[in-house]
N, C-alpha and C positions, 0 to 999 in steps of 0.2 A: 736856621735849623740845620743840624747835621745828623747823619744817619748813624745810630749806635752800631758798634762793631758786632757782627754776627755772621757766621758762614752759613751757606745753604739756603738763603732766602730765595723763593721762587721769583723769576723774572718774567714779566708779562710778554707774551708773544704779540708785539705790535709792530707795524711797519716802521722801518728806519726813517722814512720821510716824515712820519708823524712825530717821532722823537726829535728830529732836527728842528721841525717847525715850533716845538715847544721849548727848545733849548735843553733837552734831556739827553743823557747818554743811555739811560735805561729807566724802566719803571719796575719797582720791586714790591712784593707783598710782605708786609711786616705782620707777624702773628704774635709778637711780644714787644714790649717797650715802645709801643706806638701810641701811648695815651696822649702825649702832647699834640701829635698830629691829628688824632681823632677829635680832640677838643676843638681844634680849629675847624674841622669839617662839621661838627655838630652845631657850631655857632651859625653856620650858613644854612644847615638843614632846618634849624628851628624857624628861620625866617622864610623858608621856601614854601610856597603854596602847594607843592606837589603832595602826592599821596604816599606816605611812608609810615610804617607801623611803629617806628621809634618816636614819632611825634607825640604819641600819647604818653610814652615813658618820660619824655623830656618835660612835658607839662606837669609831671608829678615829682620832679627832682628837687622841688622846694628851693631853699636858699643856697644850695651847693652851686659851685661854679668851677670852671677850668677842669683840671685833671680830677679833682674830687667828684665833679659832676659825671665825668666819664666813668669813674669807678662805680658810682651809684647806678648808672644806666646798665653797665655790664653785669653787675650783680643781679639786677632785676631780670635781665635776659637769661642768665644762668639759672635763676630760680624757676623760670618757666620750662626750660629744657636745656641740656648741655649744648653749647654753641661755641664754635671757633670763629672769631672775628679777624678779618684781614684788613689792614689799612694799606692803601696803595699810594706810593710816593714816587714822584719823579726825581731822579738823581741827576744833578748838573755836573758838568765837567770839573768844576772846582770843588766838588764834594757837597755842595749845598743841596738841600732837598725841598720839595714843594708837595704838600698833600694834594692828591688827585681825587681820591674817593675812598669808599669803604664798602665792604660786603661781608657776608657771613655764610657759614654752613652750620645748620643745626643738625644734631644727631638724629632727632626724631621729629615727626610732625606735631606730636604732643608728648609730654613727659610719660604718660601712661600708655602710649601706643605699644602693643605687645610684640611687634615683629621688628627684627633688626634688618639693616641693609637698605633703608629708604631715607637717606639724608635729604635735607631741604636746603636749597639755595635761598638765602633770605637777606634782608636789610641792605640791598645794594643802593648806593647813592654816589653819583659822580658830581663833583663841584661844577658850577655853571661855567667857569672859565675853560673847562675841559670837556664840556658836554657836546655831543654831536660830532666829535672829531674822530672817533674810532677806537676809544679805549675800552668800551663796554664788552665787545666780543672777547678781548683778551682776559677781562675779569671773569667772564663766564667760563672760558677755557681753563683758566688757572684753578677755579673751584671744582670743575669736573675732574681735572687731573688729581686734585687733592682727594676727592671722594674715591677715585680708583685706587690710589695709593693707601688711603686710610682703611678702606673696607676690604680691598682685595676681592677674593672669591666670594665673600659674604655680601657684596653689593648686589642689589636687586634692581633698583631704579632710583634716579635722582629727580627730585621735584623742584619746580620753579613756578611761582605764581606772580603775576604783575597786572596792574591796571594801565600800564603804559604801552601804547601801540608800537613805540620804537623798540621796546623789549620784545614784543610779540614777533615783530619782523626779524629781529636779530636771531632769536632762538629757533625760528622756523627755517633758517638757512642751515639745514642739517650738515652740509658738507664742511662747515666751519668747525665742527666739533667731533670728538671721538665717538660719541653716541648721539644720534639725532633725537631732538625733542619732538614729542608728539602731543598735540593739543587734546586734552582729555576731558575738558568741561570748564564750567565757571563756578565761582563762589561769590559770596557777599562779604566784603571786608568792612568792618566797622571801625572808623577812626574818629574818636570823639562822638559828635552827634550826627556825623555823616556816614552814609553807607555807599560803598563803591563796588562796582562789578569788576571782578578780577578773573583773568583767564589763567587756567592752570595747564602746565605741561609736565610730562614725564619723559625722561630719557631712560629707556629700558636697557639693561645690559643684554648682550646676546644670549647669555645663559638663561636669564629669567624669561625672556621672550620665548626661547626654545622650550622651556619647561611648560609655559602656558599653551603653546601650540601642540606640544606632545600630549598634554591632557585632553585637548579638544579632539585630536586625531584618534585618541584611544576610545572616546565615546562613540565616534562615528564608524570605526573600523568594523564593528560587528554587524553592521547592516540592520535593516528593519528597526530604525530608531523612531520612536513616536514623534509626530510632527512638532509638538511644543518643545521637546528636547532638542531636536535638530535646529529649530528656530533660535533657541538660546545658544547653542554651539556656534551657529553661524554669526549671531550677534556678537558674541565674545571674540571670535576670530577677527571680525571686521573692526571691532573696537581696538584690539591689540595691534593690528597692522595699520589701520587708517585713522583711528581716533574718533573724537566726538563730532568732527565735521561731517562724517559719514554715518556714524552711529552715536546719536546723543546719549549721554549717560542715563537719563531718565528712561529712555526706551530700552536700553540694555538691561536695567534693573527690572523693568516690567516683564521682559521676556524670560529672565532668569526666574522670577517669581512664578510665572506661568508654567515653567518646566517642572516645578516641584510637584504639581498635581499629576504629572505624567511619570513620576518616579526618579527624577534626577535633581538632587540638591547640590548644585555646583560648588558652593562654598564648603559644604560639609565633606564632599567627596574628593576635593582637590585643594591641597595646601596652596599652590601658586595662585589659583583663582581666589581663594579665601584671603590671601595676603593683599592681592590687588584691590578687591572690593573693600576690604577693611581700610586700606589707605585712602581710597577715593572718598569713603564716608567720613574719615577722620579729617579731611581737608576743611570743611565738607563740601563736596560738589553738589550743585543744585540739581535736583531731580526733575 
């Protein structure tokens, strides 16, 4: 395999020692003309016992094979929600390339989600020969950079969900990324007849986090706040700053619902809060 000519392809930030150990001069992200490489990855993915949402699509691709099968899969993905797929390939000194993995960024959590600026990191898969070596943090970083470049000031938060403990540990190391990921709760992922518990993370932009905290400060600054309202404000602040490990999502929702009887409807009165809760319910997080 050879790499089709194109300028401006992102290069993954991975250690030079890792590249040398694999015989690569670089690892690049292909966002077009990568069907042949993706076909090779899908052959391995289909046989893999791992949990991956594409496996359900692959089972429904019928008699198609090779590149045609890739097209069918991508068309099904796009029908669900606009999605940018990246194929990651290692480039050898002689110009030959080797498919390493695949990952995607979806524009929305669902096609009908009403708010912009909440892209979703999805579909990540690293081939067995390159698993556990240190490529995945670079794949996460490249997609985060893509989200920042693509959405700019419209970006609110980036979502990632996974059932893999290795992924949980990787994204929890906030210093590795431009925006730290925060554990916000769990969901149930249905793949075929099986149901898996997925952990969900959000990487808030500083502006969105600031908008949320400013809203909460505004509720409290007048003093003499009813106890249920203050409890909801405190719960939201804890959730935004510390996540579901400290403030479980179900408890957060319960406190917000209790505050309505005391005169504060958080989603109605604050667009940032409304956006955050709508996104968490769209995942949907378990209450």
